[in-house]
C-alpha positions as CSV (number, residue, x, y, z in Angstrom):
1,X,25.8,17.9,0.1
2,X,29.5,18.7,0.2
3,X,32.4,17.0,2.0
4,X,34.5,13.9,2.4
5,X,33.5,11.0,0.2
6,X,36.4,8.7,0.7
7,X,39.3,8.7,3.1
8,X,42.9,7.7,2.2
9,X,45.5,5.9,4.2
10,X,43.2,4.8,7.1
11,X,41.5,1.5,7.7
12,X,37.8,1.8,7.3
13,X,35.0,-0.2,8.8
14,X,35.2,-2.7,5.9
15,X,38.9,-3.4,6.9
16,X,40.1,-1.7,3.7
17,X,42.8,0.8,3.2
18,X,42.7,3.1,0.2
19,X,46.2,4.5,-0.6
20,X,46.1,8.2,-1.3
21,X,47.6,7.7,-4.8
22,X,44.7,5.3,-5.7
23,X,42.1,7.8,-4.5
24,X,43.8,10.6,-6.5
25,X,43.7,8.6,-9.7
26,X,40.1,7.5,-9.1
27,X,38.9,11.0,-8.2
28,X,40.6,12.5,-11.3
29,X,39.0,9.9,-13.6
30,X,35.5,10.5,-12.1
31,X,36.0,14.3,-12.4
32,X,36.9,13.9,-16.1
33,X,33.6,12.0,-16.6
34,X,31.6,14.8,-15.0
35,X,33.5,17.5,-17.0
36,X,32.9,15.5,-20.2
37,X,29.1,15.7,-19.7
38,X,28.6,12.3,-18.2
39,X,26.1,12.1,-15.4
40,X,27.5,10.3,-12.4
41,X,24.4,9.1,-10.5
42,X,24.3,7.7,-7.0
43,X,21.7,5.8,-5.0
44,X,20.4,5.4,-1.4
45,X,22.4,2.6,0.1
46,X,24.7,0.3,-1.8
47,X,23.2,-2.3,-4.1
48,X,24.8,-5.8,-4.5
49,X,26.5,-4.9,-7.8
50,X,28.1,-1.9,-9.6
51,X,25.1,-1.2,-11.8
52,X,23.3,2.1,-11.3
53,X,19.6,1.4,-10.7
54,X,17.6,4.3,-12.0
55,X,14.7,3.7,-9.7
56,X,17.0,4.1,-6.7
57,X,18.9,7.2,-7.8
58,X,18.8,10.0,-5.3
59,X,21.6,12.4,-6.4
60,X,24.3,13.1,-8.9
61,X,27.9,13.9,-8.3
62,X,28.7,17.4,-9.7
63,X,32.4,17.6,-8.7
64,X,35.1,15.7,-6.8
65,X,38.6,16.8,-5.7
66,X,41.4,15.9,-3.4
67,X,42.0,17.7,-0.1
68,X,44.9,16.2,1.7
69,X,44.6,12.4,1.8
70,X,40.8,12.5,1.2
71,X,38.5,12.6,-1.8
72,X,35.9,15.3,-1.4
73,X,32.8,15.8,-3.5
74,X,29.6,17.8,-4.2
75,X,26.4,15.9,-4.5
76,X,23.2,17.4,-5.9
77,X,20.0,15.9,-4.5
78,X,17.6,15.1,-7.4
79,X,13.8,15.4,-7.3
80,X,13.4,11.6,-7.6
81,X,11.4,9.5,-5.1
82,X,14.7,8.5,-3.4
83,X,16.0,12.1,-3.7
84,X,12.9,13.3,-1.9
85,X,13.5,10.7,0.8
86,X,17.1,12.0,1.3
87,X,15.9,15.7,1.2
88,X,13.2,15.0,3.9
89,X,15.7,13.2,6.1
90,X,18.2,16.0,5.8
91,X,15.6,18.7,6.5
92,X,14.5,16.7,9.6
93,X,18.1,16.7,10.9
94,X,19.1,13.2,10.0
95,X,22.9,12.9,9.7
96,X,23.6,11.0,6.5
97,X,26.9,9.6,5.3
98,X,28.3,8.6,2.0
99,X,30.2,5.7,0.7
100,X,32.2,5.2,-2.5
101,X,31.1,2.3,-4.7
102,X,33.8,1.0,-7.0
103,X,36.0,-1.8,-8.2
104,X,39.5,-2.7,-7.4
105,X,41.8,-5.4,-5.9
106,X,42.0,-5.9,-2.2
107,X,45.1,-7.5,-0.6
108,X,44.0,-10.4,1.7
109,X,46.8,-9.7,4.1
110,X,46.7,-5.9,4.5
111,X,43.4,-4.8,3.1
112,X,45.2,-2.4,0.7
113,X,43.2,-1.6,-2.3
114,X,44.8,-1.3,-5.7
115,X,43.6,-0.6,-9.3
116,X,40.7,1.3,-7.7
117,X,38.0,2.9,-9.8
118,X,35.1,4.9,-8.3
119,X,31.8,4.1,-10.0
120,X,29.8,6.4,-7.8
121,X,29.3,7.6,-4.3
122,X,26.1,6.4,-2.5
123,X,24.2,8.0,0.4
124,X,24.2,5.7,3.4
125,X,23.3,5.8,7.1
126,X,26.6,4.5,8.3
127,X,29.6,5.0,6.0
128,X,32.7,2.8,6.2
129,X,35.0,5.8,6.2
130,X,35.0,7.3,9.6
131,X,34.5,11.0,8.5
132,X,32.3,10.6,5.4
133,X,29.4,12.7,6.6
134,X,29.1,15.6,4.1
135,X,27.3,18.7,5.2
136,X,24.0,19.5,3.6
137,X,24.2,22.9,2.0
138,X,20.6,23.5,3.3
139,X,21.9,22.8,6.8
140,X,24.8,25.1,6.3
141,X,22.5,27.9,5.2
142,X,20.2,27.4,8.2
143,X,23.1,27.5,10.6
144,X,24.4,30.8,9.1
145,X,23.4,34.1,10.7
146,X,20.1,35.2,9.1
147,X,19.7,31.8,7.4
148,X,16.1,31.4,8.7
149,X,15.3,35.0,7.7
150,X,16.4,34.2,4.1
151,X,14.1,31.2,4.1
152,X,11.2,33.3,5.4
153,X,11.8,36.0,2.7
154,X,11.7,33.3,0.1
155,X,8.4,32.1,1.3
156,X,7.0,35.6,1.4
157,X,8.2,36.3,-2.2
158,X,5.1,34.4,-3.3
159,X,3.7,36.0,-6.5
160,X,6.2,38.9,-6.8
161,X,8.2,37.7,-9.9
162,X,10.7,40.6,-9.6
163,X,11.4,39.8,-6.0
164,X,11.6,36.1,-6.8
165,X,14.3,36.7,-9.5
166,X,16.3,39.0,-7.1
167,X,16.1,36.5,-4.3
168,X,17.0,33.6,-6.5
169,X,20.2,35.4,-7.7
170,X,21.2,36.4,-4.2
171,X,20.6,33.0,-2.7
172,X,22.5,31.3,-5.5
173,X,25.4,33.7,-4.9
174,X,25.2,33.0,-1.2
175,X,25.2,29.2,-1.7
176,X,28.3,29.4,-4.0
177,X,30.0,31.5,-1.3
178,X,29.3,29.0,1.5
179,X,32.5,27.7,2.9
180,X,31.3,24.3,4.0
C-alpha cells in the first residue's frame, strides 16, 4: 500500500490538528529507524496502548516521506494471519484506510499536537485523517492496461522456472515504476 498516512494542518475526526513541522520531524525520525534496519510493524486497528502486539501485526512500514503538508508511506503487507486478512479484503475491493499511532501533547483549546512521535501506522476501516486511504499496489496493477493479462501470465508460468524468473523480474520492475 502506498499513500497518505497522516495529514498536516487539518482538523481530523479526532478533533486534532497535526502541524506540518511536527509531522516532518516525526516522519524523519521514523524513516531513520527504517533505514537503520529497525522493523516498524503495524497492526489491524488501533490497540489501546502504544505497544506493538506481534499477534496482530499485518504489515511493516518500508518508507515514509513528506509530500506537501502530508506524511506519505509505503506499507508492505506481511504473510501473517492479520496480513492475510488485509490482503483478502484488498483483493475483494475493500477500501482500507490507515491511521498513525503515536505519542504527543494535545492542546485542550485548539487540538494542536506538539512533541509528536509516530510509533507506527495501523490499517483501519475509517481513518481519522480525511484522505488517509492508500492505494494497494495490487489494485494499481489491476487497474493498469494489461494488468489482468500480467496476472494470467503469472498463473500460466506454472512449472517453467525460466519463465517464472523472467516474469518475476519484469513484474518487480513494473511495480517499482508504478506511479501510485
